[in-house]
Legacy VTK file of the C-alpha trace (Angstrom):
# vtk DataFile Version 3.0
C-alpha trace
ASCII
DATASET POLYDATA
POINTS 331 float
62.882 41.651 -6.454
64.844 39.185 -8.537
67.762 39.878 -10.898
68.081 37.991 -14.162
70.394 35.087 -13.377
70.974 31.408 -14.200
72.560 29.099 -11.624
75.265 26.652 -12.794
76.840 24.171 -10.382
80.650 24.018 -10.308
83.339 22.258 -8.268
84.846 25.364 -6.665
83.145 28.466 -5.339
85.233 31.347 -6.737
85.505 29.742 -10.170
81.764 29.200 -10.155
80.841 32.698 -9.058
83.154 34.255 -11.663
81.866 31.976 -14.430
78.211 32.510 -13.506
78.502 36.299 -13.226
80.274 36.524 -16.588
77.861 34.139 -18.299
75.049 36.279 -16.989
76.504 39.172 -19.013
77.033 37.104 -22.147
80.663 35.957 -21.796
80.662 32.157 -21.958
83.606 30.994 -19.871
83.295 27.635 -18.133
84.899 26.743 -14.807
88.163 25.222 -16.149
88.817 28.291 -18.316
88.126 30.669 -15.413
90.394 28.639 -13.128
93.183 28.355 -15.695
93.233 31.961 -16.878
92.941 33.050 -13.240
96.063 30.967 -12.378
94.087 29.244 -9.657
96.437 26.294 -9.174
98.723 27.088 -6.253
100.115 25.668 -3.013
101.313 27.330 0.161
102.111 25.902 3.599
102.058 28.319 6.545
103.132 26.407 9.679
103.258 29.653 11.678
99.562 30.439 10.949
96.958 28.260 12.659
93.440 27.764 11.294
91.171 25.483 13.326
94.182 24.784 15.575
96.253 23.347 12.714
98.896 24.773 10.329
97.369 26.627 7.395
97.523 24.865 4.037
96.099 26.448 0.898
95.820 24.971 -2.577
94.717 28.252 -4.131
95.733 31.944 -4.072
94.085 34.464 -1.758
90.317 34.983 -2.088
89.469 37.159 -5.075
92.758 36.675 -6.910
91.435 34.110 -9.390
88.684 36.464 -10.555
90.996 39.512 -10.446
93.696 37.821 -12.538
91.109 36.598 -15.032
89.672 40.099 -15.299
93.078 41.756 -15.737
94.092 39.332 -18.470
90.843 39.725 -20.399
90.321 43.472 -19.900
87.280 42.984 -17.638
86.576 45.506 -14.877
85.228 44.365 -11.510
83.847 46.574 -8.764
84.657 45.420 -5.204
83.422 47.056 -2.004
84.104 46.220 1.660
82.088 47.667 4.519
82.487 48.561 8.169
78.791 49.362 8.493
76.418 46.376 8.277
73.368 48.479 7.394
75.249 50.148 4.525
76.387 46.710 3.276
72.791 45.540 3.039
71.589 48.764 1.422
74.205 48.539 -1.357
73.391 44.871 -1.976
69.657 45.548 -2.196
70.245 48.520 -4.498
72.200 46.210 -6.817
69.318 43.735 -6.850
66.840 46.517 -7.695
69.157 47.451 -10.583
69.190 43.838 -11.884
72.806 43.224 -10.795
73.476 39.714 -9.407
76.224 40.241 -6.849
79.107 38.079 -5.668
79.884 37.911 -1.950
82.778 36.569 0.098
81.410 34.874 3.207
82.266 32.653 6.144
81.284 28.993 5.935
80.596 28.238 9.605
77.143 29.849 9.796
75.861 28.886 6.323
72.624 27.229 7.379
72.203 25.231 4.140
75.615 23.545 4.493
75.702 20.105 6.147
77.195 20.237 9.650
80.354 18.360 8.621
81.188 21.093 6.079
80.686 24.011 8.468
83.891 25.214 10.081
85.672 28.543 10.491
86.694 29.315 6.904
86.061 32.798 5.542
87.036 32.447 1.873
83.796 31.041 0.471
81.989 32.765 -2.417
78.365 32.877 -3.544
75.969 35.031 -5.585
72.911 36.875 -4.314
70.415 37.368 -7.134
67.220 38.461 -5.399
65.152 39.002 -2.286
61.648 37.679 -1.745
59.508 37.575 1.414
62.423 38.803 3.520
64.807 36.073 2.286
67.787 36.530 -0.020
67.979 34.262 -3.064
71.355 32.523 -3.065
73.271 30.859 -5.882
76.070 28.928 -4.204
77.918 27.306 -7.119
78.972 24.240 -5.131
75.289 23.436 -4.498
73.075 21.681 -7.026
70.208 24.180 -6.739
69.652 27.723 -5.488
68.750 28.302 -1.845
67.717 30.989 0.660
69.236 32.917 3.561
67.414 35.257 5.919
68.638 38.826 6.359
70.166 37.885 9.701
71.856 34.746 8.308
73.348 36.604 5.356
74.622 39.433 7.540
76.237 36.919 9.882
78.237 35.176 7.137
79.141 38.458 5.419
80.669 39.768 8.652
82.220 36.545 9.965
85.230 37.113 12.215
88.702 35.572 12.092
91.344 34.984 9.419
90.424 36.396 5.989
87.355 38.111 7.465
85.152 39.087 4.485
84.108 42.493 5.922
80.848 42.427 3.994
82.685 42.324 0.666
80.602 42.346 -2.497
81.744 42.382 -6.108
80.398 42.287 -9.666
81.645 42.941 -13.229
80.986 46.442 -14.550
82.665 46.179 -17.971
83.295 43.274 -20.360
85.038 44.047 -23.676
83.807 42.702 -26.968
85.694 40.094 -29.053
88.018 38.840 -26.325
91.106 36.933 -27.538
91.767 34.132 -25.056
95.122 32.979 -26.483
97.429 35.670 -24.965
95.656 35.389 -21.611
96.058 31.592 -21.593
99.795 31.805 -22.267
100.342 34.442 -19.594
98.272 32.464 -17.088
100.138 29.203 -17.679
103.496 30.923 -17.225
102.296 32.440 -13.939
101.123 29.051 -12.646
104.421 27.408 -13.600
106.418 30.155 -11.899
104.286 29.878 -8.753
104.582 26.100 -8.514
108.333 26.188 -9.216
109.034 29.174 -6.948
112.378 29.017 -5.054
110.596 29.534 -1.725
110.367 26.700 0.852
106.667 27.149 1.655
105.314 27.682 -1.888
104.573 25.346 -4.796
106.305 21.987 -5.075
108.774 22.985 -2.350
105.863 23.683 -0.037
104.380 20.260 -0.812
107.720 18.649 0.069
107.862 20.675 3.280
104.476 19.290 4.341
105.652 15.792 3.409
108.670 16.125 5.695
106.564 17.703 8.460
104.185 14.721 8.524
107.086 12.564 9.707
107.758 14.916 12.640
104.213 15.578 13.832
103.594 12.333 15.832
106.837 12.689 17.824
106.586 16.451 18.246
102.864 16.799 18.982
101.557 13.301 19.707
99.376 11.084 17.537
96.090 12.856 18.343
97.317 16.288 17.225
99.229 14.802 14.264
96.011 13.198 13.066
94.126 16.472 13.556
96.712 18.156 11.324
96.195 15.432 8.690
92.458 16.003 8.896
92.994 19.698 8.234
95.042 18.939 5.103
92.315 16.656 3.758
89.516 19.059 4.647
91.184 21.952 2.827
92.028 19.655 -0.071
88.799 17.834 -0.745
85.889 19.185 1.292
86.182 22.963 1.030
88.972 23.838 -1.374
88.801 20.840 -3.768
92.492 21.620 -3.780
94.362 18.358 -4.373
92.828 16.047 -6.926
89.894 18.333 -7.696
91.996 21.309 -8.750
94.271 19.058 -10.817
91.289 17.667 -12.706
89.968 21.186 -13.358
93.408 22.288 -14.541
93.669 19.237 -16.802
90.353 20.240 -18.415
91.711 23.781 -18.867
94.822 22.429 -20.616
92.630 20.386 -22.955
90.721 23.511 -23.970
93.944 25.529 -24.171
95.460 22.891 -26.492
92.646 23.451 -28.952
92.699 27.260 -28.747
96.509 27.439 -29.088
96.736 24.482 -31.478
99.320 22.934 -29.164
99.261 19.132 -29.095
101.715 18.981 -26.183
99.216 20.666 -23.882
96.759 17.863 -24.595
99.389 15.284 -23.592
100.202 17.238 -20.431
96.501 17.358 -19.620
96.473 13.561 -19.365
99.576 13.660 -17.176
97.918 16.142 -14.814
94.898 13.812 -14.548
97.190 11.052 -13.282
98.727 13.395 -10.716
95.200 14.308 -9.616
94.494 10.618 -9.003
97.549 10.445 -6.721
96.300 13.433 -4.718
92.972 11.652 -4.268
94.785 8.492 -3.140
96.730 10.549 -0.601
93.502 12.076 0.730
91.910 8.640 1.157
94.962 7.236 2.941
95.307 10.290 5.190
91.601 10.085 6.062
92.011 6.479 7.141
94.804 7.469 9.496
92.799 10.429 10.819
89.792 8.159 11.467
92.072 5.439 12.900
90.965 2.962 10.249
94.355 2.286 8.674
95.958 -1.131 9.104
99.147 -0.064 7.355
102.388 -0.016 9.344
104.530 3.136 9.391
101.549 5.171 8.204
103.208 8.562 8.635
106.274 7.442 6.684
103.995 6.171 3.915
101.997 9.426 3.743
105.203 11.457 3.746
106.575 9.398 0.852
103.316 9.807 -1.101
103.378 13.575 -0.798
107.065 13.905 -1.674
106.494 11.673 -4.722
103.647 13.954 -5.829
105.929 16.977 -5.412
108.588 15.315 -7.600
106.019 14.563 -10.312
104.623 18.096 -10.214
108.077 19.656 -10.427
108.791 17.651 -13.583
105.310 18.444 -14.929
105.514 22.218 -14.520
108.977 22.322 -16.044
107.600 20.561 -19.121
104.540 22.808 -19.193
106.680 25.939 -19.032
108.703 24.744 -22.033
105.567 23.770 -23.944
104.120 27.270 -23.696
LINES 1 332
331 0 1 2 3 4 5 6 7 8 9 10 11 12 13 14 15 16 17 18 19 20 21 22 23 24 25 26 27 28 29 30 31 32 33 34 35 36 37 38 39 40 41 42 43 44 45 46 47 48 49 50 51 52 53 54 55 56 57 58 59 60 61 62 63 64 65 66 67 68 69 70 71 72 73 74 75 76 77 78 79 80 81 82 83 84 85 86 87 88 89 90 91 92 93 94 95 96 97 98 99 100 101 102 103 104 105 106 107 108 109 110 111 112 113 114 115 116 117 118 119 120 121 122 123 124 125 126 127 128 129 130 131 132 133 134 135 136 137 138 139 140 141 142 143 144 145 146 147 148 149 150 151 152 153 154 155 156 157 158 159 160 161 162 163 164 165 166 167 168 169 170 171 172 173 174 175 176 177 178 179 180 181 182 183 184 185 186 187 188 189 190 191 192 193 194 195 196 197 198 199 200 201 202 203 204 205 206 207 208 209 210 211 212 213 214 215 216 217 218 219 220 221 222 223 224 225 226 227 228 229 230 231 232 233 234 235 236 237 238 239 240 241 242 243 244 245 246 247 248 249 250 251 252 253 254 255 256 257 258 259 260 261 262 263 264 265 266 267 268 269 270 271 272 273 274 275 276 277 278 279 280 281 282 283 284 285 286 287 288 289 290 291 292 293 294 295 296 297 298 299 300 301 302 303 304 305 306 307 308 309 310 311 312 313 314 315 316 317 318 319 320 321 322 323 324 325 326 327 328 329 330
């Protein structure tokens, strides 16, 4: 059995799943528009929560929120189900496939057999689409992969019921209603305001203040924890930023593309100018990731490396604070 579905590769999993599921039902929204209207740009630093033995850093909201916000702002209805029973989870998924319903899943990354080993670690906020089952294997559209792939029943069950933080609990989801003649303009304005408020939030661990907090923490890590653990923490930041979350530069580039499209829809020239500014900030995030990776891999010849990385991150926070203040006024 195979549902009608076309795979499109994207940079980020939840954006891609949302875009692909909606396109499959005739609503053409590309990844930047999904990400922007879903207010996907975010930052939070949780030093009290450890993931892979390092403080949690997230460049996006909680799993599912991007798609939920997009749906709420456009009048789309999504059905979501979690399961305690593994057999029931498989039965519902297979029933969807028999009814020609491609289905989104939240899964754990560690046991995804088609992922390269270096990308497989304990992270339970990945998303993919199941669109069929043939010869005992499920047909998988993982939007961060170039082509579709397969998982056995056992492999799919294992990633659907991965343990740990943000355990997916077999969650599946799919759109059940899409209104006709959607007006994107009000949703775009509301989404931009939400992103600006999030990034400018008066909370130490969130938005630009959270970025500054990480910048200051980098200075303390070598003395407090030793160089080995400090470098492990740096590796975690880079992994969440570039390898799994695409959070730093990648998300900024996606958001810049969203602002370009928003400028045209809203006939707002300032958004186009701010799009270019966000691209430059994205480049700085990429530079930070490269420099942090060199320190993590002990390939940096620079003196005072932790001071330099701290200064880079605090500079990015300053630029983003100025940027989101301008964006909030522009909208």
